[in-house]
C-alpha positions as a Markdown table, in Angstrom:
| # | Residue | x | y | z |
|---|---|---|---|---|
| 1 | Met | 16.4 | 31.2 | -6.9 |
| 2 | Thr | 14.3 | 31.7 | -10.0 |
| 3 | Glu | 11.2 | 29.6 | -10.8 |
| 4 | Ser | 13.2 | 27.7 | -13.5 |
| 5 | Glu | 15.9 | 26.8 | -11.0 |
| 6 | Lys | 13.5 | 25.3 | -8.4 |
| 7 | Pro | 13.7 | 21.5 | -8.4 |
| 8 | Thr | 10.5 | 19.8 | -9.4 |
| 9 | Pro | 9.0 | 17.7 | -6.7 |
| 10 | Glu | 9.0 | 13.9 | -7.2 |
| 11 | Pro | 5.6 | 12.5 | -7.8 |
| 12 | Phe | 4.0 | 10.5 | -4.9 |
| 13 | Lys | 5.1 | 6.9 | -5.0 |
| 14 | Pro | 2.8 | 4.5 | -3.1 |
| 15 | Pro | 4.2 | 1.5 | -1.2 |
| 16 | Cys | 4.3 | -1.8 | -3.1 |
| 17 | Arg | 5.4 | -5.1 | -1.5 |
| 18 | Met | 7.8 | -6.9 | -3.7 |
| 19 | Val | 10.0 | -8.9 | -1.2 |
| 20 | Gly | 8.9 | -12.6 | -1.2 |
| 21 | Gln | 6.4 | -12.1 | -4.1 |
| 22 | Asp | 6.2 | -13.8 | -7.5 |
| 23 | Gly | 9.1 | -12.6 | -9.6 |
| 24 | Asn | 7.4 | -13.2 | -12.9 |
| 25 | Val | 7.5 | -9.9 | -14.9 |
| 26 | Phe | 3.8 | -10.0 | -15.6 |
| 27 | Ala | 3.1 | -10.5 | -11.9 |
| 28 | Ile | 5.3 | -7.5 | -11.1 |
| 29 | Ile | 3.6 | -5.3 | -13.6 |
| 30 | Ala | 0.2 | -6.2 | -12.2 |
| 31 | Arg | 1.3 | -5.6 | -8.6 |
| 32 | Val | 2.7 | -2.2 | -9.4 |
| 33 | Arg | -0.4 | -1.3 | -11.5 |
| 34 | Lys | -2.6 | -2.3 | -8.6 |
| 35 | Ala | -0.6 | -0.2 | -6.1 |
| 36 | Leu | -0.8 | 2.8 | -8.3 |
| 37 | Arg | -4.5 | 2.4 | -8.9 |
| 38 | Asp | -5.3 | 1.8 | -5.2 |
| 39 | Ala | -3.5 | 5.1 | -4.5 |
| 40 | Gly | -5.8 | 6.9 | -7.0 |
| 41 | Leu | -3.0 | 7.3 | -9.6 |
| 42 | His | -4.9 | 5.8 | -12.5 |
| 43 | Glu | -3.0 | 7.8 | -15.2 |
| 44 | Arg | 0.4 | 6.9 | -13.7 |
| 45 | Ala | -0.7 | 3.2 | -13.6 |
| 46 | Glu | -1.5 | 3.2 | -17.3 |
| 47 | Glu | 1.7 | 5.0 | -18.1 |
| 48 | Phe | 3.7 | 2.5 | -16.1 |
| 49 | Val | 2.0 | -0.5 | -17.9 |
| 50 | Gln | 2.7 | 1.1 | -21.3 |
| 51 | Arg | 6.3 | 1.7 | -20.5 |
| 52 | Ala | 6.8 | -1.7 | -18.8 |
| 53 | Thr | 5.3 | -3.7 | -21.6 |
| 54 | Ser | 7.4 | -1.7 | -24.1 |
| 55 | Ser | 10.6 | -2.4 | -22.1 |
| 56 | Glu | 13.3 | -4.6 | -23.7 |
| 57 | Ser | 14.3 | -6.5 | -20.6 |
| 58 | Tyr | 13.4 | -7.7 | -17.2 |
| 59 | Asp | 16.0 | -5.3 | -15.7 |
| 60 | Ala | 14.4 | -2.4 | -17.5 |
| 61 | Val | 11.0 | -3.2 | -16.0 |
| 62 | Leu | 12.6 | -3.5 | -12.5 |
| 63 | Ala | 14.1 | 0.0 | -13.0 |
| 64 | Leu | 10.7 | 1.4 | -13.8 |
| 65 | Val | 9.2 | -0.2 | -10.7 |
| 66 | Trp | 11.6 | 1.8 | -8.6 |
| 67 | Glu | 10.6 | 4.9 | -10.5 |
| 68 | Tyr | 6.9 | 4.5 | -9.9 |
| 69 | Val | 6.5 | 2.9 | -6.4 |
| 70 | Asp | 8.2 | 2.7 | -3.0 |
| 71 | Val | 9.3 | -0.9 | -3.0 |
| 72 | Glu | 8.8 | -2.7 | 0.3 |
């Protein structure tokens, strides 16, 4: 297997409690941002916020949540 064929590892996804929490999109964005920042992933937190606030729908934000954190 050559270097270009090796799969790139997924970035670390910190846990983030979502079940039973406020489902408002802004509350979700804030919760994910906090989980990322608490894990020391400040750049990923800001990237997530930028992508989430540029999303066109609630469902698109939820898809991003699964990309950035381990939903609990």
